[in-house]
N, C-alpha and C positions, 0 to 999 in steps of 0.2 A: 504494500500499499505506499510506504513512503520508505524514508530513512531511519534507521534505529538512534534513536539519540536518548542517552541516559541524562534524566533530569533529577538533580538530588531533592531532596524535602526540603519545605518551607524554612525559609532562614528564621523565622520567629516563632515554631508552631503554636504556643501556649495563648498567643493573642485571639481574641476572639475574631472571629469573621467579620461583624460589624462596626469594629474600630478602624480597621485600613478602608480608607473611601478610594476605593478604584475607577479612574474616571469609565464612565458606560463603554467609550469608543477603543479603551484598552484590551486586546485579547492576547494571552500568550499564547506560547507556540502550541501548546495542548489543546486548547481553546480553539485555535484557528486549523488544527488538525481534526479536531471532532465536527465542527460544521462542514470542514470538505467530506467526512466521512459519510455525515447525514446527508448533502445532496448528493454522492455517489452511489451509496449502498441503501440509502431510505433507511438505514437502522444504526445506532448507535446507544451504547450503553458505559457506565462508568468502569466496566471491567475490560472493554477496550483500549481505551485509556490507560490506564494501570498497565495493560501487558504491554502495549507498543512502548512506553515511555520509562518502564520501571518506576512508578508511583506507588504509593499507598491508593487504597479504594477511596480512604476519606477523602487525601487531595483531589483525585480525580471528582469525587462528588461535589467537593467545594468548586472545582472547574466548570462544572455542569450547572449547579444553582448560580454561579456568577453569570453564565449565560444566559438563564431564565430571569434572572433580575435585570439584565441589561434589555430583554425585550426580545434576543435574539431566537430562542426556541420554545418551545412550550412540550408540557408531556399531552399528550392524549388517548385515550381510552383507558381500560383496567390497568389497576398496579401492576399486576402480573402479566398481563399479556399485551400492555400499552407500549406506546414508542414515542420517542422526540421529533419534534419536527420544526424544521424552521421557519420564523415568523419574516414573511414578505416585509419587505417597506423600509 
């Protein structure tokens, strides 16, 4: 799917996520890769990010949550069988 990149854990792992204010238009490499995955495969989960970049599921879920907060993606369907989709616009 792309080149493998080793990404270390968050620099300050104990800081609550809502303390750090990240601009909406800022995407890290994992988030950009996830959007491309959704465009091409119409499927993507935190496990995909964790496997591709060697990060924890917690980090991958935070990446996805930031994309949702930024209005880039949304989850549709049931929790178990649903999927993320890109929000156009």
